[in-house]
C-alpha positions in Angstrom: 10.3 -7.1 42.7 8.0 -6.0 39.9 4.7 -8.0 40.0 4.8 -10.7 37.3 2.9 -9.7 33.9 0.2 -11.8 33.0 1.6 -13.8 29.6 -1.2 -13.3 26.8 -2.3 -16.8 26.1 -1.7 -17.8 22.2 -4.8 -18.4 20.5 -4.0 -20.3 17.2 -7.6 -20.4 15.9 -8.2 -16.7 16.2 -5.1 -16.3 14.5 -5.8 -18.7 11.7 -9.3 -16.8 11.2 -7.6 -13.6 10.8 -5.2 -14.7 8.4 -7.9 -16.7 6.8 -10.3 -13.4 6.7 -7.9 -11.3 4.6 -7.4 -14.3 1.8 -11.3 -14.8 1.6 -11.5 -10.8 1.1 -8.8 -11.1 -1.5 -10.1 -14.2 -3.5 -13.9 -13.9 -2.9 -14.2 -10.2 -2.1 -16.1 -8.4 1.2 -19.6 -10.0 -0.2 -18.1 -13.4 -0.6 -16.8 -13.1 3.1 -19.1 -15.1 5.4 -18.7 -17.1 8.6 -18.4 -20.3 6.9 -16.1 -19.1 4.0 -13.9 -17.7 6.7 -13.6 -20.6 9.0 -13.5 -23.1 6.0 -10.1 -21.4 4.8 -8.9 -21.3 8.3 -9.9 -25.2 8.7 -11.8 -24.6 11.8 -15.4 -25.3 12.9 -18.3 -22.8 11.9 -18.7 -22.0 15.6 -15.3 -20.6 16.0 -16.0 -17.3 14.5 -18.8 -16.7 16.6 -16.7 -17.8 19.3 -14.3 -15.2 19.0 -16.0 -12.2 17.1 -19.5 -10.6 17.5 -19.9 -10.2 13.5 -18.6 -11.0 10.4 -18.0 -7.5 10.1 -15.9 -7.1 13.1 -13.8 -10.1 12.1 -12.7 -8.6 8.8 -12.2 -5.4 10.3 -9.6 -6.5 12.6 -8.1 -9.0 9.7 -7.5 -6.1 7.8 -6.6 -4.1 10.4 -3.7 -6.4 11.5 -2.9 -7.1 7.8 -2.3 -3.2 7.3 0.1 -2.9 10.4 2.3 -5.8 9.6 2.3 -4.3 5.9 3.4 -1.0 7.9 6.4 -2.8 9.5 7.4 -4.5 6.1 7.6 -1.2 4.5 9.4 0.7 7.0 11.8 -2.6 7.8 14.9 -0.9 6.1 16.2 2.7 7.8 16.5 4.4 4.7 17.5 7.5 7.0 21.0 5.9 7.4 21.8 5.9 3.7 21.3 9.7 3.1 23.7 10.9 0.6 24.5 7.6 -0.6 21.2 6.5 -2.6 20.2 7.7 -5.6 16.9 8.4 -6.9 16.9 5.2 -9.1 18.2 3.6 -6.2 14.8 4.6 -4.0 12.7 3.9 -7.0 13.5 0.3 -7.1 12.9 0.0 -3.5 9.7 1.2 -3.5 8.8 -0.2 -6.8 9.7 -3.9 -5.2 7.8 -2.8 -2.2 4.7 -2.2 -3.7 5.0 -5.3 -6.2 5.5 -7.9 -4.0 2.4 -8.5 -2.4 0.9 -11.7 -3.8 -2.6 -11.4 -5.9 -5.0 -12.3 -3.1 -3.2 -9.7 -0.3 -3.0 -6.9 -3.2 -6.6 -7.9 -4.1 -7.5 -7.5 -0.2 -5.7 -4.3 -0.3 -7.9 -2.9 -2.7 -11.2 -4.0 -1.3 -9.9 -2.1 1.6 -9.7 1.2 -0.6 -12.8 1.0 -2.7 -15.0 0.1 0.1 -13.8 2.1 3.0 -15.9 5.1 1.5 -19.1 3.4 2.5 -18.1 1.2 5.2 -17.4 2.9 8.6 -15.7 -0.4 9.9 -13.0 -0.1 6.9 -12.2 3.7 6.8 -9.8 3.0 9.4 -7.6 0.4 7.6 -7.8 2.4 4.5 -6.4 5.5 6.0 -3.7 3.5 7.8 -2.9 1.7 4.5 -2.4 4.7 2.6 -0.6 6.4 5.4 1.6 3.2 5.2 2.8 3.7 1.7 2.8 7.4 2.4 5.4 7.2 5.3 7.7 4.7 2.9 7.5 7.4 0.2 8.8 10.1 2.7 11.7 8.1 4.1 12.6 7.5 0.7 12.6 11.1 -0.5 14.4 11.9 2.5 17.0 9.4 1.9 17.9 11.5 -1.5 17.5 14.8 0.1 14.3 15.9 -0.9 12.4 18.0 1.3 9.6 16.9 3.6 6.7 17.6 1.7 3.4 15.8 2.3 2.0 16.6 -1.2 4.8 15.1 -2.7 4.5 11.9 -0.7 0.8 11.9 -1.7 1.9 11.9 -5.3 4.0 8.9 -5.2 1.3 7.0 -3.2 -1.1 7.8 -6.3 1.3 6.4 -8.8 1.9 3.3 -6.8 -1.7 2.6 -6.0 -2.6 3.5 -9.6 0.0 1.1 -10.7 -0.7 -1.7 -8.7 -4.1 -1.6 -9.9 -3.1 -1.3 -13.4 -1.1 -4.4 -12.8 -4.0 -6.6 -11.6 -6.3 -5.8 -14.3 -3.9 -5.6 -17.4 -0.3 -7.3 -16.1 2.7 -7.2 -18.1 5.9 -8.6 -18.3 8.3 -5.6 -17.3 5.4 -3.9 -14.8 8.0 -3.6 -12.4 10.5 -1.5 -14.6 7.8 0.5 -15.6 7.2 1.1 -12.2 10.7 2.1 -11.2 10.9 4.6 -14.6 7.7 6.2 -13.7 8.7 6.7 -9.9 12.2 7.7 -10.9 10.5 10.3 -13.7 8.5 11.4 -10.9 10.9 12.4 -8.7 13.2 14.1 -11.0 10.1 16.3 -12.3 9.3 17.3 -8.7 13.0 18.0 -8.2 13.1 20.3 -11.3 10.2 22.0 -10.6 11.6 22.6 -6.8 15.1 23.8 -8.3 14.0 25.7 -11.6 10.2 26.7 -10.9 10.5 29.4 -13.6 12.1 27.3 -15.9 9.4 24.6 -15.5 6.6 27.2 -15.8 8.0 28.7 -19.1 8.3 24.8 -20.6 4.6 24.3 -19.4 3.6 27.6 -21.2 5.3 26.8 -24.2 2.3 26.5 -27.3 2.4 23.0 -28.8 4.6 23.0 -32.5 2.3 23.5 -35.3 0.6 20.7 -37.3 3.0 19.9 -40.1 0.9 17.3 -41.7 -0.9 19.4 -44.3 -4.5 18.5 -43.0 
């Protein structure tokens, strides 16, 4: 008979701190994320944060890592490999855009706080790379589902588009941003596909000089 494994005891206050930390990072930024702001958002006594975490940096780092891991599970929730040959680039563009745009504002802001502060914060470097890897893996799955070659450089281009568009939507939101992102993802895919199947034609097109100015100016 196998020995019984100890059951991990639920720690609802610790979980509340982790969830609240992400919300506070998203609404107040890293500078405004303190033991007090997190515990108030979590609805627990101030001393609770120090009981579970040695520093606010440790709390924030674990909170963001947990957030990114959950996000990765959400992005990977659909097995696109089984739909190879069924989906079109437009289908994939719609799926990917919906995943990018589904985050609410506080969590999207927290996502960008991770990315922007990672270069100067060793504690955030790991979560930032995980966040980008999450998007890149989802992109790779989408490309594979429509028969595109597994090229990490292609995936990075889609991630750059999604991250940039998500930031634009935060700063200057438009009513049809989701539709614009779908069209941009679709067009990027078609452009990459054309470059792979007709490189000479693409090169010739790019080398064509601009039409002469006929305005008379």
